[in-house]
Phi, psi and omega in degrees: 000136178289119181257020177248134178263124180270124176235164178298347184247015179126182181261148176234163177231061182291150177231165176278176178227138354289145183291132181221115183298342178276347181282118182263005177280132182279160180268012177203170175215186185298332181290326176295314180295321179299315180298312182295320178297319179297316181301319182286315184293324180271001179050047181288127182302139180230028184271340180273207179280116181257126180237130179243119183254132173078020177297110197292322179225016176087007181296320183292312182289333175294317178295329184259015188302331180299340182259011175051057183285166171252130176258135174240121182220153174267355192249122173298319180296320177296321180294318178292322176298320179299313179302316181293319182290324176296316179296319180298326180275001178079021180274131181294142177302138180093349178294320178255129178275125183254114178242159174256169178293348178267351180274151173297135178286167175305147184293332179225135179234126180259328175226117183245117180246128187234117170276112187301124180280166177294327183269119176294326179296318179296319176299315180302312181298316183292322176297319177299317183291330182272339186307317180294344184268345181270158180224180185300331182268359180294132173267124182241121178228125174256162177210153178180168174286153185307318183291348181263347184250118184238173176303321179296328177297311181295323180296325177296312177304314183296316185288327187262323186249316182155183183309138189223141174217171180238164177270174166291156180279142173225124182052041179065022176242157183217151175252154176241129179245123182236131177258110186293141176232088184300343183277344184286149179282130180255146173291162178289149176288120183279001185252144000285162182249137181241137176213163180263140177284152179285170173286162176085017179238044172066222188296341182258011177305127178075001182280171185264139173241136176244123181242119167282159184301140176092350179274140187306137178054075188285334188238007180196163176281122181288157188293328179293313179295321178300317178296317181297317181301328179282353184242001186299144176296154182294335170072014180297132178086359180288140179255322185225119182235142178240126169266096189269121189072055197291340184056231181278003172083011185292325180291310178298324178295321177299317178297316182296322179292322181282337184224079184300339181281342185284143170268126184246126175258122175260123182223139178203157177273355179263125177296323178296320181294313182294323175297322178294315181299316180293320179294321178297313180300312182293323183296338184258008176054043186289130174285165177099191186244136177221152176233142183237120189225130171267125182185186180267084177059231184271006178303132181092348176275125183302143178297140176066031186245358191239140178271324187212134173240129178247131192212131170238086190288144174285152176237020172233143168239098191058240183269354184268140174268126184205150176256009183298319181294316178300317181297318177296320179296315181295317180296315178296322179296316180299318180297320186279339183287146170287159170304129185089350177290159188234143169252123175249128186232137168245141179199165174297144185304321189287350185283342175065037181296335181300328179294315180295319181294320178296321180295323186272316185261341185083003179200156175198123181248134174280114180276316182198159177206157169222184184301340183247325190239157169231146170248124184242151180231130176233137184248135176280118182275000000 
């Protein structure tokens, strides 16, 4: 596989984070190259404030580093990959400004480049947040693979920013061109979204959930989490619990409500998710102590310090299906657990997590199952 990214200004060798020589997934795709080629061929000015939204592993801002761009991302892993790729390319620290989706965007944007995210809700929220910063002269170009750009995608650009059209496809990638119209009336930003949980879900029955855009199941409790909530251990006597890949924090909040003495760590690589988890926890007036951390799984959690880890691992990395994230989560959980500590995992039946847990922990117990999901328990010996 070619591991060099071709840009109009030379070749780069960006990688994903954490870097793994066995990982054959690239840190860029044809849509990134298409966007950069368009900027060069059309001689689009890059002298003003350049903002890149959704740059998945930092390939775009690395290629554009000479123009001191600002990157906005929801992903801690993408941000760390960006730092590594900039350093690899010899770019001085501080050349690229790194912001999260929770940070205020620059007050003025002259060139806005948007890598279309998988989540339409996240795109909607980011367009709303950026709209006050664009002006009539702002050049707005989006990019994505054909399968990622839908009529609803174009309608969001049109409704929030201004008239929108698309390019012809090249190598299954497409560009989006939007002409900003600051005078048009924009709808209100619907994010974050708040809803009440149904009855019958344990300690969180009737409680409030707050979802920032892009976090899984924004307007209802998904069936997997509902099943997991019905199977959680009673947790009596637990001192340190981790909601690993916390999403909107409903699982960790359930533990905290049932066990006020427990310290609960909510951790996710998504800035939107951790903001949601903290908002959910605060909205329910939960007693006790909680910590909210954006990071790479259990990295930074002291070894042998945790009694219980609760985990619903993702099995997608953008459009790719992979178990690499789950394996890192399980490995990190085992390191952080005390002897006798437990990892509880929910997953789709077909994913075969019991095999990985047995390989890593030497044991795996089926706690509960239904036609779609299994809840598994592994104990650190």
